[in-house]
N, C-alpha and C positions, 0 to 999 in steps of 0.2 A: 504494500500500500504506500502511496506517495504522501509526502508531508502536507501538500495542499489539501487533498481530500481528507486526511486525518484531522487537520486543523479546522476545516470547515464543519465537519461533523461534530467535532468536539465543541464548537461554539453552540450548536443546537443542544448538545448534551448539557452544557453549562447553563443555558437558558432554562432547560427542563429542571436541572438541579435547584435553580434559584426560585422555582415556583413554590407556593405554600404546600406543605405535605397533605396528602389525601388519605382518607381511610376508606377501604372498600369492603363491601359485604359480598362474599362469594355466594352464588346461587346455591340453594339447598341441593338441587340436582342439576347436572349438566344435560342439556337436551341432546338427544341422539341426532346424527345426520339423517336427513331424509334420503330416500333412494335416489332422487335427482341430484342432491348435493354430493352424494357418494359417487355418482356417475361423473359429475364434473371433476371431482378431485382425482378419480382414476384416470380420466383422459388427460388431466393436467400433469400427472406424474409420468404418463407415457410420453407426452410431448416434451417434457423436460429431459427425459432420458435420451430421446432422439436428438434434441438440440445440443445438450451438453456433451454428448459423445461424438458429435460431428466435428470435423476439422474447423469449419466456420464458427461453430459454437465455442470451441476451445479458444480460438483466436479472439472472438468478441469478448469473452469473459476476461481473458488476459489483458485486453486493452482497457477495460473498465478500471483496473487497478492503478492505471497511470493517469486517470482523468481527474478533473475537479467535479464538484457536485452538479453544476449545470450540464456539463458534458455527459456525466454518468446517467442522469435522469433521462436525457435524450436517447442515450444508447439503450437503456432499459426499455423504453417505449418502442424502439426499433426492433428489439428482440421479440416482443409480443406480436409484432406485425410480420414476423418471419414465417416461412412456409411450414416450419415444424409445429406451429400453433394454429394453423388454419382450421384443422378439424375441431380443436377446442373452441375457437371463436364461433364456428358454425353451430356447435352443440349449445353454447350459451344463448345464441340467438333463437334456437328452436325450442328450448324448454320454457315452460311456464313456471319460472322460479319466483318464490316470494322475496328473494333478495333484490336489492336495488343497485348494488355495485359488485363488480368483480375486480380484484386487484392482483397485480403481478409485481414482485419485487425481488431484487438481489439482496441477499443477506450477507453481512460482514461483521467481523469483530475487530476492534481497535484497542490498543493498550496505550493510553496517554495519561499516565499517572493513575487515572481511573480506568476500569474496563468498560467498554461501550459495545453494546450490540445494536446494530443499525440495519434498517431496511430502506433502500432507495427504490421507489416503485411508481407505478402508474395505475390508476383506477378508471374503469369505464362503466358507463351506465348500462344496466341490464334489468330485466323484469319490469318493476314499476318505474324505473328510471331509464328505460331503453330510449336511446336517442339523446339523453342528457350528455352534455359535454364532459370530457374526461378531466381528471385532475392528476397532478404529480405530487408525491408526498415523500417525506422522510420520517421514519419512526425510529426513536431512540429509547434504549433502556440501559440500565447499569448492571454490571455483573462483576464477578471475581474470577480469578484463575486464568486470565488471558495473558499469554506470554508475548505475542506479536500479532500485528494486524494481518488479516487475510480475508478474501472473499471465501465464504464457506458454503453457500447454497442458494436456495430460492424459496420464496414464500408465495403461496396463492391464497386468496381470501374471497369469501362470499359474505356480503354485508347488507344490513337492513337499510343503511343510510345511502343517500346519493353521493356521487364522487366528491363533491365539494364540501360535504358534511362529515368527512371521516376524521377530521382533526380533533385533537384533545386527548385526555387521559383514557386509558383502557387497561383492563386487567385480563389475564388469560390463564386458563387452567387446561391441562392436557386431558384429552379424552382418549382412553386406552382402547385402540382398535387393533392392537397387535401388529402394527406395521413395521416393527423392528427399530433398530438404532438409528437408521438413516432417514426416517420419516415419522412425523408426529402430527396429530390433529389437535388443535387448540380451540377452545370456546372462549370468545372474548366478551367482556361485559363491562358495564359502567360501575361507578362507585356504589350505586344503590342496588346492583345486582341485575339490572336490565340487560338482556342479551343483545349484543351488537352484531355478532356474526361468528364465522368459523374460519380457521386458517389451516392450510396444509403446508408444513415446513419440511423441506428435504435438504439434508446435509447438516453437519455440525454435531450429530449425535444427540442422545437423550440427556436432559438435565435431571439427573437423579435427585429426587427430593424437592424439585421445583414445583410445588403445588400451586403457586400463584406467582405470576410475573407481571410487574407493572411496566408500562411504557407510555410514551407520549408521541402523538403524530402531528407533524407540522405539514400543512398544505402549502407547498412551495408556491410563491407568488404573493403570499399574504404577510411576509415579514420584510419590513423595510421597503424602500422605493423600488428596488430591483428584484425583490423576492428572496433575497439571501441575507442572512445575518452578517453584519460586519464582524471581522475577527475579534475575538475576545480571549480565547484560550492561548496561553503561551507555553510552548514546550520548555522543560527545564534546561538551563544552561549552567555554565560554571559559576557565574556571579549574579548577585541579586541586589538591586538598588531600589530606592523609593524616591520619586519626585514628590517631596513633602509639601511644597507650596510654590505658588507663582505670585509675583507682585507686579502690579501695574503702577509705574511712576508717572506715565503720560500716555493717554489713549490715542488711538487712531481716529481722526475725525472723519465720519462718514455721512454727515449731514442729517443724521437721524437721532440726535440727542448726544449726551455726554458719555454714554457707556459703549463699550465693545462687547459683542456677543462672542465670547472666547471659547474655542476648543483647540486641542492640539493633537497632532499625530506623533507617534514614536515608532522607531524601527531599530531593532537590535541587530547589529552585524550585517546589515543589508538584507535581512530576511523579511518576514511578513510585516506589512504596514498596519498599525492599529490606530483607531480613533479613540479619543477620550474627551468628554463623555461620549459613549458609543453613538447615541442618537440625539444629542442635545448640546447645549452650550452653557457657559457660566457668565453672567453679566458682570462686567468689571468697569469701574470708573477709576480715575486717577487717585492713587493712594490705597486702593483696595488690595487685599491679599486673599488668594484662593487657596485654601488648605486642601489641595486635590488628592494627595496621598496615593498616587498611581505607582504601583510596583512594576518592576521590569526585570525579567531574566535576560542576561547578556553574557557574552564572552569577552569582547574587547571594546566595542563602541556602541553608543546609543545616539541616534539622531532625533532631535525633537523639533518640530515645526509648529508654530502657533499661528492661528488664523482668527480673523474677525468675520463671523458669518454674515453674509449679505444676500438676501433672497433675490435682489433685483439686479445687482451689477457684478455678482461673483464674489467669492470669499477673498479677503485681502490677507496677505502674509504680513504678520506683525512681530514675528520673532523666530529666529533660528538658533538652535543650540546644538553643539556637538560635545558629547560627554565621553571621554576616554577613561578606561580603567586606570591608566597612569595618572589621571588628574585627581583620583579619589583616594581617601584613606579610610580603612575599615572602621566603622562606628562613628565617623565624623560627617558633618554636613558642610557642603561647599556651595557657594553662590556662583551661578553662571550668568554671564551677560550675553545678550543676543549678538549675533555676528552681522545682522542687517545694518547697513549704514544709511541713516536717514538725514545726513548732514545737508544734502542738496534738495530736500523736500520741504513742503510747507509745515508738515507735522513733525513734532519732536517725540516720536514714539519710543517708549522705553519699557520693556518687560524683562524681569529677571526670574530665574527659577532656583530653588534650593534642592539639592540632591544629597541623599545619604546612602552610603554603601553599607548594606546590612549584612551581607554574607559574601564570602570569597572562597573560591576553590572548593565548592561543595560537591563536586563529582570529578 
């Protein structure tokens, strides 16, 4: 698995972790699959065997491991449209199913300080929602015992909700149909025990003792302006600092009052670019101090760029800072001045940041 895909999925897992904890009531009994549902899952299993064992299937799955989330979701949708699944789609269109959605997703495991189980997939309208537009989704759950990231299999689902309504919390319990270690059927339900649907997961083995598994589904396209969460998760590096505060000595004049709508980006060692605050700004006037407390993992260098948000004319750069490990002393705070030269402009903009090196050579 590549670092970009890992980091993007970890951002969704982080958003899920930050949500208020939920308590679920497992249904007293798990409903059995109907004959039609069993027929769909049998054909789905056969289609997957055909596809995953083909040369094209092996190449397509290998390619997904090097993609980012937007590319991966598109690749998954294209797999469902391949000839190996033509008979399955025909069956779905011919049956009078009580379900409203059918989902297909590639399952994967990632180890990024926490263990993450994820499904990148596409859902199409069937039954009551036949003809309803499809949706693309990412389901994340937390787990233990993952040593390294890998694509591990596939998940098919039959759901009561329309494709656009599959997002949110769900819990799943395994329904023992004697399918063996490589395939399991799960019944998904809400916190109150209402049945959401059923899934067939192939690959990854059985989770012994996993009577109930919690997960959260994001409908891609509903998070942020472009449908994808901005990066938040930072992989562990050798050193750890905190940008403890930022001070405004003189604001950038934008004709809209005396305050700047401040946010900054930071980039460690030329890797992933992060925004802070992720989807907002902090209003600052001359003399104000923002106790931002932004922690950063890095090896050698952190680049910090500060902006004044402007919805009409574009965001203005109001501060650039380069932080080198050699500039810092463990346990001490140092003040950095911006490298932008405003001497030839009308504004005398001045921002400074305070940085504290908290840990060094941690791995």
